[in-house]
N, C-alpha and C positions, 0 to 999 in steps of 0.2 A: 504494500500500500504506500502511495507517495502523494505529495502535494506537487502540483504543476502550475507554472506561470510562464507567460511570455510566448512569443512566436518567432524567436530568433533562429538564425541558421547555424548556431553553435549550441551544443548541449552542455549545461553545467550540472553535473551530478553532485549533490550536496549531502554529505553523510554525517550524521550526528554521533555523539558519544554518550557517556554516562555521567550523572543521571540526567537524561535529556530526551528529547523526541524530535520529530521532523519539523516542528514549528521553530526549532532553534535558529533556523536561517531566515525567518520572516523579515528581520531588519535589513537583510542584504538583498532580498528578492527584487525589489524595485530597481536597485542600482544595477543588478545583473541583467534584468530584462531591458533596461534602458541602454545597456552596453551591447545589446544584440544577442542575448542568450535566451534559450528556452531552459527554464530551471525545473529540475526534478529533485525533490527532497524526500527520499523514502524513510519509512520507519525501518530501522535495521532489523535483521532477522531476530525473531523472538520478541520484538517490542510492539506492544499494543495490537493494532489491527493486522500487522504482518504476522504470519503464522510462525510458530516455533520451528526450529530446524528439524526437518523430517528425520535426519540421521543423527540428531543430537550434537552436531558439530558446530561449535562456536569459536573455532580457532581463527587466528589471523589469516591463515591460508584460505579458509572458507569465506571470510569477509572480503578478501581480495577477489576471489572468484565471483562472488555476488556482484561486486562493483563492475567487473568486466562484462558479465552477462547482462546486467542492467543497462550499461552503456550501449552495448551492441543492439539490444532490443529497442531501446528508446531512440537511438539515432535513426534506426529504420522507421520506427513509428512516427517520429516527428520530422523526418526528412532533414536531418542536421548534417552539416559537412564534417564536423569533428566533435570530440567530447573532451571536456576538462573535468578534473575531479577536485572538489573542495571538501576537505575532511577536517572535522574537529574531534579531538580526543580519540575515541575508538574509530571514528571516521578517518582520522589521520593514519592510524595503524592500518586500516583497510586500504588506504591510498598507497602506502609504502608496499604492502603485500601485492597489490594489483600491479604496480609499476615493475616489481621484480618478476612477477609471473609473465607479464606481457607488456613490454615497454611501449608498444605502439597502440595500446588500447586508449591512452589519453595523451593528447598533445601537450598538456601542461598539468602540473600538480601543485595545488595549494594545500598546505597542512597547517593546522593550528593546535597549539597546546601540548602536543607530544612530539618530541624530536625523533628523527631516525636513530636507531641504535640505542634506544632508551635503556634496555636491560643492561647492555655493556657498561653504560655510564653510571646507572643507578647503583650497581653493585660495588662501585668504588667511591660512592658518595654517601657517607653516613647520614648526612642531613636529609638526603633524598629518601633513604630507607625509612627514616622516621616519618617523613611526609607521606609515605606510602602505607601507613598503618592500616588503612581500610582494606588494602589488597590482602594483607596477611589475615585480617579478620574474616574476610570472605572465603578463606580456605576451610573454615570450620563448619561443616554441615549442621544444620539446626540452629546453632548460635547465629550464624550469618543471616539466615532467613528471618529469625525473630527480630534481630537488630534492624534489618532493612525495613520490615513491615510495621514495626512497633509505632504506636501513636500516630496512625495514619501516615506512615512514611516520613516521620519527622527527620530521619537521617538525611533525606534529600535536602531539606532546608539547612541542616548543619553543614553539609558538604559545600553547598553553594556559598554559604557565609564564610567558610574557611578558605575556599579556593578563590573567591572574588571578594576580598575584604572591602566592606563599606558599600557594596553594591546590593540593591534591592530590586527584585524582579518578581513580585508576588504573583502576578497574573500568569506568567510563564511557568513558575514553579508549580502552581496549581494545575496547569495543563500537563506538566510532567507527572505529577502525582496521579492524575487521571489515567495516564498511559500505564503507570505501574499498578494501578488497580485492576487492570486487565489480567485475567487468569493466565498464568504462564510467564508473564513478563518478569517478575522478580527472579524466578528460577533461571530464566535465560540470561538476565543481566549478571547474575552471579557466575554462571558458567563461562562467560567471557573471561573472567578473572581466573577461574580455576583452570581453564584450558590454556591460559597464558602462563601461569606459574608452574604447573606440573611439568610440561615439556621443557621449560627453561631450566628447571632444577635437574632434570634428567640429563640434559645436554651438558650442564656444568659438571655433573658427576662423571660423565664419560670423557669430555674434552677439556675440562678446566674452564676457568672464567673467560668469556669472550672479550675481545678488544675491538675498538672501532676499526683498526687496521685489518681485522680478520673478516669483516662483514662485506657482503657484496655491494656493489655500487648501484645507484638508481640512475637509469639512462633516460630520464625525462626532465625537461626544464622545471625547476621548482622554486616556489616561494614558501618559506617556512616561517611561521609567525608565532611569537611568544608574548605573553603578558609579563611585564616587569614585576608585577606584584602577585604573580600566580602562587597561591598557597598549596597547590597540588604538585606541580613539577617546577622546580627552580629554573629561573631564566638562564642560569649559567650552563645548564645541560644543553642549551642550543648553540653554544659558542662554536662548536665544530660540526654543526649539522651539514654545512656545505661540503665537507670532506667526503660525505657518503653519496654525493651526486657526481656522476661523470659528465653531466651537462651543467649549464649555468644554473646556479642556485643562489638566491638571496635570502639571508636570514634577517628578519625584522622583529624588533622588540617594541611593543606598544607601551608607551608611558601611561601611568595612571590606569592600568588595566590588569585584571587577573586572568584566571583560567578561561572565563567566558568572554574574552575580549571582543568578540563579534557582536555581542549584545550590550556590553558596557560602552564601547566606543564604535558604534556601527558605521558612522560616516567616515571615520578615519580608516577603519579596516576595509570598508567597501572601496574607498578610493585607491588604496594600495593594491587590492586584489584586481580591480578592473584595469588599473594601469598596467599591471603585470600581464594580464590576459590579453591586452591589446598589442603587446610587443610581438 
């Protein structure tokens, strides 16, 4: 299930993260349609009206494959010349995975809030391991489900407040809660994190801790955006993001913005994205 806007000859596939939904990109939609894009913002697999994964697969590889398949289908349906991917949080992870699986699926890649090579950097950054406390919490069946759903998903409000300090977005947070009230969404959202951590830990056990130099490069022009006040992923983890691209990549840090920078400072973020996509 996805939201659609515009009638441009280029497709912008906009992928949300956690805890969020497809309305996340509403503040950017008019900017993108005015720039000549048809915008498609899906609910990620397992979220709200989109079905749960039929095979139970919520890995980054599955998210990347979803992005590629959606872009192919929607380009044909909308008669678009090419497709770009704009991903926030888990949407950014899906974007990196898609670019590594099929570099020609998207002509340009915009990612926000998660840098490429996050695992390799986080493991050597004690402060980031502390910021990622919720990831470790989500590994405990039963406890995680109760914590996420308690008091009508109060944890969603807590995470938004921690990750985007000083920012209030009550209407959108209520929309996100409504998505999470859909049966199956909480379990799917937790599986994203469990299927991220378990393979990563197995790989470390077999091959040792990964480094940025050991990771494959992304062969798509990129714009990687961070919020300087992000309470979820420190802005310092984006300093070497361009090194994981074999094509031109610009790293941008948005002042006075946290994890949800596209909602906190939509005009600034939209201007930077549309300028990049026009190049």
